[in-house]
DRENVEX-984080 format. One record per residue (C-alpha): residue in one letter; x negated, z, y. Coordinates in steps of 0.001 Angstrom, whole numbers, plus 500000, padded with zeros to 6 digits. Each point is the difference from the previous one (the first is absolute). Example, Ala and Ser with C-alpha at 12.3 -4.5 7.8 and 13.67 -1.06 7.14 Angstrom:
! DRENVEX-984080
A/487700/507800/495500
S/498630/499340/503440
//
This chain:
! DRENVEX-984080
X/500000/500000/500000
X/498678/499130/503410
X/500256/502223/503080
X/503396/498654/501018
X/501347/500560/496495
X/498927/503642/500188
X/502157/500624/503062
X/503271/500681/498109
X/498181/502487/497781
X/498429/501890/502909
X/503201/499892/502046
X/502128/501348/497145
X/497719/502971/499396
X/499724/500678/503731
X/503765/499875/500466
X/500654/502158/496918
X/497498/502581/501240
X/501488/500171/503510
X/503567/500026/498651
X/499083/502869/497665
X/498590/502055/502875
X/503083/499356/502120
X/502244/500756/497021
X/498178/503272/499350
X/500305/501120/503627
X/503693/499113/500207
X/501082/500558/496420
X/498454/503379/499192
X/501982/501963/502628
X/503155/498174/498900
X/499349/500808/496337
X/499372/503634/500936
X/503235/500270/501992
X/501997/498343/497231
X/498374/502187/497376
X/500785/503287/501701
X/503413/499146/501448
X/503411/500311/498376
X/503309/498284/500652
X/501687/496654/499611
X/498223/498545/503020
X/496711/500290/498118
X/501156/497570/497323
X/501478/497679/502627
X/496652/499866/501817
X/498175/499573/496697
X/502304/497094/499102
X/499351/498315/503350
X/496247/500397/499558
X/500244/498579/496481
X/501811/496838/501119
X/496772/497954/500378
X/499396/500541/496273
X/503404/498515/499148
X/500597/497284/502595
X/498754/496477/499242
X/496811/499253/501970
X/501730/497237/501949
X/502736/502385/501129
X/497477/502638/501029
X/497956/497342/501773
X/503109/498803/501817
X/500730/503520/501251
X/496441/500332/501253
X/500200/496633/501741
X/503194/501060/501769
X/498516/503378/500906
X/496560/498812/501098
X/500584/496374/501029
X/499500/498622/503470
X/503707/500353/500783
X/500113/503704/499110
X/499340/502899/502369
X/497047/501157/497922
X/498580/496517/499707
X/500322/499318/503716
X/498350/503323/500832
X/496933/499208/497902
X/499977/496430/501323
X/499798/501424/503530
X/496934/501964/498917
X/498404/496868/498614
X/500410/501296/496451
X/502497/497744/498206
X/501042/501288/496582
X/501431/496970/498208
X/497561/497554/498361
X/497000/502217/500738
X/497818/502429/498079
X/502143/502770/501490
X/503012/498455/498308
X/498160/499963/496671
X/499172/503710/500337
X/503564/500897/500987
X/501442/498062/497059
X/497548/501576/497554
X/500735/503481/501337
X/503777/499602/499839
X/500039/498713/496421
X/497487/502553/498682
X/500797/503282/501747
X/503130/500753/497906
X/497835/500152/496877
X/497798/502609/501624
X/502896/502071/501343
X/501742/500116/496617
X/496825/500953/498151
X/498843/502533/502584
X/503445/501591/500190
X/500038/500469/496228
X/496538/501579/500136
X/501000/502340/502825
X/503198/501042/498228
X/497899/500763/496929
X/498079/502776/501759
X/501046/503372/498600
X/502637/501678/502147
X/498423/503344/499096
X/496847/498971/501850
X/502041/498983/503031
X/501943/503269/499955
X/496809/502047/499762
X/498527/498130/502964
X/503127/500699/502053
X/499934/503682/499050
X/496398/500115/501224
X/501200/498704/503371
X/498850/496401/499802
X/501999/497484/502035
X/501132/496663/498575
X/497079/498040/501444
X/497483/502429/498516
X/501829/499862/496672
X/499814/496215/500061
X/496238/499889/500551
X/498954/503028/497946
X/502503/499968/497123
X/501743/496646/499649
X/497075/497632/500581
X/497563/501805/497645
X/502632/499976/497237
X/501558/496572/500569
X/496953/497973/501001
X/499730/498121/496707
X/503585/498762/500230
X/499489/499128/503658
X/496833/498114/499100
X/501886/498088/497320
X/502537/499047/502663
X/497235/498732/502275
X/498547/497883/497197
X/503429/498593/499168
X/500666/499272/503673
X/496645/498207/500313
X/500773/497831/496973
X/503455/499110/501288
X/498650/499090/503432
X/497267/497928/498382
X/502478/497966/497984
X/502783/499340/502501
X/501020/496364/500323
X/503555/499303/501124
X/500334/502415/502914
X/496549/499158/501334
X/500722/496283/499791
X/503259/500458/501930
X/498485/502159/502742
X/496480/498609/500346
X/500091/496538/498461
X/497107/498330/498225
X/497415/499322/502695
X/496528/499279/498520
X/497403/502372/501368
X/502658/502149/501688
X/502844/501218/497768
X/499320/498471/496582
X/499764/502847/497505
X/499101/499683/496315
X/503551/499620/498643
X/500723/497309/502585
X/496661/498305/499265
X/500895/499926/496293
X/503336/498391/500808
X/498367/497413/502277
X/497274/499287/497451
X/502589/499278/497326
X/501917/497702/502351
X/496772/498172/500842
X/498983/499696/496339
X/496882/502165/500500
X/500163/501604/496586
X/496485/501464/500066
X/500571/501839/503276
X/503376/501271/498804
X/498459/501238/496740
X/497298/501930/501864
X/502437/501694/502374
X/502441/500799/497188
X/497180/501553/497965
X/498969/502200/502933
X/503593/501129/500550
X/500476/500711/496291
X/496812/502058/499716
X/500938/501945/503130
X/503473/500741/498654
X/498515/501134/496669
X/497570/502362/501738
X/502849/501386/502108
X/502115/500692/496906
X/497106/501776/498294
X/499419/502138/503090
X/503681/500948/500250
X/500212/500831/496291
X/496904/502211/500199
X/501329/501804/503061
X/503428/500506/498419
X/498447/501306/496791
X/497974/502502/502041
X/503120/501078/501868
X/501897/500673/496758
X/497059/501884/498485
X/499723/502203/503107
X/503711/500838/499860
X/499839/501256/496393
//
């Protein structure tokens, strides 16, 4: 592969990394709030956050286009700042974050809910506030599940195709990620290039699954 052919590979890993950081910053507080809250509204919010996992990529991409396009309030605001969102690297990152963050929230919430309530009660009896409990009790006990969520989120962001294509297009050297490059290579009859990119994606997915399985096994062994 020449330098230009390497661009989709580097872009995909860069986008997945940035999307994972954004997802961690946004998703961890949400997972914590959902994990410690009770009531019907919690499941309603959880259902809304899970929608990107269920909606077809074209539908999700359409919603993002309407929300972030040049005719929207958000889109016009960023246009005025000289930072257009649609058909840019920013659009790729937004699409990757939106499609992947639900996987992290669901996994992290499960890990947080798995922390022993006895430990939480003891911390409260000792006078710890909720923020202190989060950092000193929840994170040390749920970090493996949270890490598994980060890995899963990274893999999902790395492999997104439909939503990214809708929001950012397929601009060579700008927004062409690996899944889009594979699609274009197949359309152009470039079988060798497609095989290489598919192999990289497959190996990455396999490594991700191994990492998640190892983390989950450690979580279960710690809970026994």
